[in-house]
Every structure is written in structure tokens, then in C-alpha cells.
MARDREN-471334 format. One record per residue (C-alpha): x, y, z; residue in three letters; residue number from 1. Coordinates in steps of 0.25 Angstrom, whole numbers, plus 5000, padded with zeros to 4 digits. Example, Ala and Ser with C-alpha at 12.3 -4.5 7.8 and 13.67 -1.06 7.14 Angstrom:
<sites>
     x     y     z  resn  resi
  5049  4982  5031   ala     1
  5055  4996  5029   ser     2
</sites>
This chain:
<sites>
     x     y     z  resn  resi
  5393  5308  4950   met     1
  5391  5297  4942   lys     2
  5376  5295  4947   ser     3
  5374  5309  4942   asn     4
  5381  5309  4930   ile     5
  5371  5296  4927   cys     6
  5359  5303  4931   thr     7
  5362  5316  4923   leu     8
  5363  5306  4911   phe     9
  5350  5299  4914   leu    10
  5343  5312  4915   phe    11
  5348  5318  4902   trp    12
  5346  5305  4895   ser    13
  5332  5306  4900   met    14
  5331  5319  4894   leu    15
  5335  5316  4881   leu    16
  5325  5304  4880   phe    17
  5314  5313  4883   cys    18
  5318  5324  4872   ala    19
  5320  5313  4862   cys    20
  5306  5305  4866   ser    21
  5300  5318  4865   ser    22
  5303  5320  4849   asn    23
  5301  5305  4844   val    24
  5301  5304  4830   gln    25
  5288  5296  4828   leu    26
  5290  5284  4818   lys    27
  5282  5284  4805   tyr    28
  5272  5272  4807   gly    29
  5259  5265  4810   asp    30
  5256  5263  4825   tyr    31
  5244  5256  4833   phe    32
  5247  5256  4847   glu    33
  5240  5259  4861   glu    34
  5238  5274  4863   ile    35
  5229  5278  4875   asp    36
  5224  5264  4878   gly    37
  5221  5263  4864   leu    38
  5228  5257  4851   lys    39
  5230  5267  4841   leu    40
  5235  5267  4826   asn    41
  5244  5279  4822   tyr    42
  5253  5282  4811   ser    43
  5265  5291  4811   ile    44
  5270  5298  4797   arg    45
  5278  5310  4794   gly    46
  5289  5319  4802   lys    47
  5289  5331  4810   gly    48
  5281  5335  4824   pro    49
  5271  5324  4827   glu    50
  5256  5327  4823   met    51
  5244  5318  4827   leu    52
  5232  5316  4818   val    53
  5220  5307  4819   gly    54
  5205  5308  4820   his    55
  5196  5303  4829   val    56
  5185  5297  4820   ser    57
  5194  5295  4806   ser    58
  5208  5290  4813   gly    59
  5222  5293  4805   lys    60
  5219  5289  4791   ile    61
  5214  5301  4785   gly    62
  5225  5310  4790   tyr    63
  5236  5300  4787   gln    64
  5231  5301  4772   leu    65
  5229  5315  4772   ser    66
  5239  5321  4781   leu    67
  5253  5316  4776   gln    68
  5258  5332  4771   pro    69
  5259  5334  4787   leu    70
  5268  5323  4788   glu    71
  5279  5332  4782   glu    72
  5278  5340  4794   phe    73
  5272  5331  4806   phe    74
  5274  5316  4811   thr    75
  5260  5313  4809   met    76
  5253  5304  4819   val    77
  5241  5299  4811   tyr    78
  5233  5292  4822   tyr    79
  5219  5284  4823   glu    80
  5211  5289  4836   pro    81
  5204  5277  4844   arg    82
  5193  5271  4837   gly    83
  5199  5274  4823   thr    84
  5205  5267  4813   gly    85
  5214  5255  4820   gln    86
  5215  5262  4833   ser    87
  5207  5256  4844   glu    88
  5194  5260  4849   ile    89
  5191  5266  4864   pro    90
  5183  5257  4873   ser    91
  5170  5267  4871   ser    92
  5166  5278  4863   leu    93
  5169  5288  4876   glu    94
  5184  5284  4871   gly    95
  5182  5292  4858   tyr    96
  5180  5305  4866   gln    97
  5189  5316  4861   gln    98
  5195  5317  4875   glu    99
  5201  5303  4873   phe   100
  5206  5306  4859   ile   101
  5214  5319  4865   val   102
  5221  5309  4874   glu   103
  5223  5298  4864   glu   104
  5231  5309  4856   ile   105
  5239  5313  4868   glu   106
  5242  5298  4871   ala   107
  5247  5295  4857   leu   108
  5256  5308  4858   arg   109
  5263  5301  4871   lys   110
  5264  5288  4863   his   111
  5271  5295  4852   leu   112
  5280  5302  4863   ala   113
  5279  5316  4857   val   114
  5278  5328  4864   asp   115
  5269  5336  4855   gln   116
  5260  5332  4844   ile   117
  5253  5339  4833   trp   118
  5238  5336  4831   leu   119
  5231  5337  4818   phe   120
  5216  5337  4821   gly   121
  5207  5336  4810   his   122
  5190  5337  4812   ser   123
  5186  5331  4826   asp   124
  5200  5328  4828   gln   125
  5204  5342  4828   ser   126
  5195  5342  4842   ala   127
  5204  5332  4847   ile   128
  5216  5341  4843   ala   129
  5212  5352  4850   leu   130
  5208  5345  4863   gln   131
  5222  5338  4863   tyr   132
  5229  5352  4862   ala   133
  5221  5358  4872   leu   134
  5224  5345  4882   lys   135
  5239  5343  4878   phe   136
  5243  5356  4875   pro   137
  5258  5354  4876   gln   138
  5257  5340  4868   gln   139
  5251  5348  4857   thr   140
  5261  5353  4846   ala   141
  5249  5359  4837   gly   142
  5237  5355  4830   leu   143
  5232  5355  4815   ile   144
  5217  5355  4814   leu   145
  5208  5353  4802   ser   146
  5192  5352  4801   gly   147
  5190  5359  4813   thr   148
  5183  5370  4820   ser   149
  5178  5377  4833   trp   150
  5165  5369  4836   ile   151
  5152  5371  4844   gly   152
  5142  5360  4849   ser   153
  5136  5348  4841   gln   154
  5125  5358  4838   gln   155
  5133  5369  4833   glu   156
  5142  5359  4825   ser   157
  5130  5354  4818   tyr   158
  5124  5367  4815   glu   159
  5138  5373  4810   arg   160
  5139  5360  4801   arg   161
  5125  5362  4795   ala   162
  5128  5377  4792   lys   163
  5141  5374  4785   ser   164
  5135  5364  4778   glu   165
  5124  5371  4772   lys   166
  5134  5383  4768   glu   167
  5144  5373  4761   arg   168
  5133  5368  4754   ala   169
  5126  5381  4748   glu   170
  5140  5385  4742   thr   171
  5144  5371  4738   ser   172
  5137  5363  4730   pro   173
  5146  5352  4731   trp   174
  5145  5351  4745   phe   175
  5130  5353  4744   ala   176
  5130  5340  4736   gln   177
  5138  5333  4746   val   178
  5127  5336  4757   ile   179
  5116  5330  4748   gln   180
  5125  5317  4745   asp   181
  5126  5316  4760   trp   182
  5112  5317  4762   asp   183
  5107  5309  4751   asp   184
  5117  5297  4756   met   185
  5111  5299  4770   ile   186
  5097  5300  4766   gln   187
  5096  5290  4754   tyr   188
  5105  5281  4759   asn   189
  5114  5282  4746   lys   190
  5129  5281  4743   ser   191
  5128  5286  4728   thr   192
  5122  5297  4721   ala   193
  5114  5295  4708   pro   194
  5127  5301  4700   asp   195
  5136  5291  4708   gly   196
  5142  5300  4718   arg   197
  5146  5293  4731   asp   198
  5138  5300  4742   leu   199
  5145  5293  4753   thr   200
  5157  5303  4752   asp   201
  5147  5315  4755   ala   202
  5149  5314  4770   pro   203
  5165  5316  4767   ile   204
  5163  5327  4756   lys   205
  5155  5335  4766   trp   206
  5168  5338  4774   trp   207
  5174  5342  4761   cys   208
  5176  5354  4752   tyr   209
  5173  5348  4738   asp   210
  5172  5336  4731   glu   211
  5187  5338  4728   ile   212
  5191  5338  4741   ser   213
  5182  5328  4745   ala   214
  5189  5318  4737   gln   215
  5202  5320  4744   lys   216
  5195  5318  4757   val   217
  5186  5306  4753   ile   218
  5197  5295  4751   pro   219
  5202  5299  4765   ile   220
  5190  5298  4771   val   221
  5188  5283  4766   arg   222
  5202  5279  4771   glu   223
  5198  5285  4785   ile   224
  5185  5275  4784   ala   225
  5193  5264  4780   lys   226
  5203  5266  4792   ala   227
  5191  5267  4801   gly   228
  5184  5278  4808   arg   229
  5182  5279  4823   arg   230
  5175  5266  4827   lys   231
  5162  5264  4834   pro   232
  5163  5258  4848   ile   233
  5151  5247  4851   asn   234
  5144  5252  4839   gly   235
  5144  5268  4843   glu   236
  5151  5279  4837   phe   237
  5156  5291  4844   val   238
  5149  5303  4843   arg   239
  5151  5316  4850   glu   240
  5142  5320  4861   ser   241
  5139  5333  4866   glu   242
  5147  5331  4879   thr   243
  5159  5328  4870   glu   244
  5157  5340  4861   arg   245
  5155  5348  4874   gln   246
  5169  5344  4879   lys   247
  5176  5349  4866   tyr   248
  5168  5362  4866   leu   249
  5176  5363  4880   asn   250
  5188  5361  4875   ala   251
  5186  5370  4863   gln   252
  5184  5382  4874   gln   253
  5199  5379  4878   gln   254
  5205  5380  4863   phe   255
  5210  5393  4865   ser   256
  5220  5389  4875   ser   257
  5227  5379  4864   ile   258
  5240  5385  4860   gln   259
  5245  5375  4851   asn   260
  5247  5379  4836   asn   261
  5234  5373  4827   ile   262
  5232  5374  4814   leu   263
  5216  5374  4809   ile   264
  5216  5369  4795   leu   265
  5202  5369  4790   asn   266
  5194  5368  4776   gly   267
  5186  5381  4773   ile   268
  5175  5372  4769   asp   269
  5175  5362  4782   asp   270
  5158  5360  4783   thr   271
  5161  5356  4798   asn   272
  5170  5366  4801   asn   273
  5168  5378  4794   pro   274
  5179  5390  4795   pro   275
  5172  5399  4805   gln   276
  5173  5388  4815   tyr   277
  5188  5385  4812   ala   278
  5191  5399  4814   lys   279
  5184  5399  4827   gln   280
  5193  5387  4832   leu   281
  5205  5394  4826   his   282
  5201  5407  4834   gln   283
  5201  5399  4847   asn   284
  5215  5391  4845   leu   285
  5225  5402  4848   pro   286
  5236  5397  4839   asn   287
  5228  5391  4828   ser   288
  5228  5394  4814   thr   289
  5217  5392  4804   leu   290
  5218  5388  4790   leu   291
  5206  5387  4781   leu   292
  5209  5377  4769   ile   293
  5201  5381  4756   asp   294
  5194  5370  4748   lys   295
  5193  5361  4760   ala   296
  5183  5355  4770   gly   297
  5185  5347  4782   his   298
  5198  5340  4776   phe   299
  5208  5352  4771   pro   300
  5220  5345  4772   trp   301
  5214  5334  4761   ile   302
  5206  5343  4754   glu   303
  5215  5354  4751   asn   304
  5228  5348  4757   ser   305
  5237  5358  4749   glu   306
  5233  5369  4757   glu   307
  5231  5362  4769   ser   308
  5244  5357  4771   phe   309
  5250  5368  4766   gln   310
  5244  5377  4776   ser   311
  5247  5367  4787   ile   312
  5262  5367  4782   glu   313
  5263  5382  4783   asn   314
  5256  5383  4796   trp   315
  5266  5372  4803   phe   316
  5278  5379  4797   asn   317
  5274  5393  4803   ser   318
  5273  5386  4817   leu   319
  5288  5385  4816   asn   320
</sites>
């Protein structure tokens, strides 16, 4: 009888431990630990359900500087994917492929000992977030995507970008000047225009709505450069191959099976992701909400922060 009581006590103790360990309160701080075989850098801020954010080529600093309002609703895990910032680089360029980044996120989730994790996926990282939700639906609490769309082949992406650029230049003198500045910088190897303007900001401005919104983005991009973008391996930088693009296109055909709640937050004037293609992605994600932010390009939560964060808060509250 005594043996049975002891066994029962141990059984319930184990259940209690498991229940507690699945609701671990992550501690504020900065960390550098081995995850999936590589040492990764990450920081924890905020309160609430856990949300992971980082970018395959720009790391965490840009989000840590600009997503602070989300810390009121989420425990933000800002992380530097392999090869960015202080995180260790893989042994070969193959280690930068998206499938390994997806597995890296899952390994980090396990390390943090949380049952489910939210993902904030911006630009290229939105593709990672969607593939994570596709492969690990039970571990995905939800997604917030930005600067994203339904994509085509590499050639289709090039043609879409050229068309969008041309249309914006026809209606925005400011944007037309940005294109001219970028061309002059490359063609004449110049960093300064005759009137003293800094031409090196043109590649950043191309992604923005106007001069005012660009001036909000530029300081953050400079901090990203200081922290360190994705590093080359043996002098070579990673480039998406046609094979890699096809892998993603194959995964994209399965997005209709993703049942998680998803918010797509895009700028109306995102030259790289025009609204019609953001709408196409929305139409292929059954539980998604699409919000197009006025006076914003590729970085809506920075360019028009008030409308963006209010929209995120309203959407998040509507889920409860």
C-alpha cells in the first residue's frame, strides 16, 4: 500500500512538473547559447505569450529597436539567425538554406521550453515563418507577417518589381528621384549629388513611402549594418538558386492547409510587394487577416507606426 502511495505521489509530481515547465516565464536578458549545433545570440524582453523575431540576413537589432510596443503584449524573443550579428556561421553555404533556419527556430523553441511560439516574419523571414507553421502547426501559436506576398518564379519576381517600380515613378516625383540617385551612384561611382544629397541612402529609400518615412528607417538600417548582416563563407555570399526558389514554390502550394491565425500587415506602397500580391497570399491562408497600411512601404510598423501598432493590437484583441 505504501509503495502504491509513493508511486501515485511520483506520478502526480511528474504531471505537475510538466505542467509548470510548459508555462515557463522567460527571463529578461541577453543570451548566447548553443542551439541546433551553433552558438546563437538572442534577447528576451516584454511580457505575455512568446513571440520570436529575427531575420535571415539582418539579425535582430532592427526589430529590437522598432518593435518595442509589442513588448506590452508579447514576451519578445529577438534572435540573430545563424551567421548574423554575434551568432555563429554554419560550416557551408548550404547551412543557410531555409529548411535549416526552420529547424533552428524549432530547436530554439525547445531550448526555451515553451509549448507554442508566435512568429513575426518580415520580408524574407515571412517565408521562414510560413514554412515553420506548415511543418510545425502544433508548435505555432500564430503569425504576424509584414513586407510579404504570394511569390512566383525568380523571373516573375524580377518582372513584378520592374513594373511596380515604373508605376510608382510615374506618380511620385520623389520616388523617381530615388531611382535616378541609385542609378547615378552605381553608374558614376558617386556617393554625393551636386546639391550635397547623400546618394548612398537611395537603396534604402527605394523600399520606403516618402522622404519622411525613409528618415525613420535609415537610422535603423545603419544600426543593422553595425551589428552585422549575414556573413559570407569562404568569401562567398549566399544567393537563392532556382532550386531553392522551387522548394518554396512547392511549399507555397500547401499554404491553404495552415490553420493558424495570421495577420498580414503590408504597406500600400511596398514596391517589392504590391497590394494585389499581398491579397493573393491572404486568399491562400484560410485564417488570415490582411491590413494595408497607408503612407508606408516595406516597413509599415516603422514608417507609420501609430496605425500599424494600433492595427496589431486590435487584431490580437479580436482573437481573445
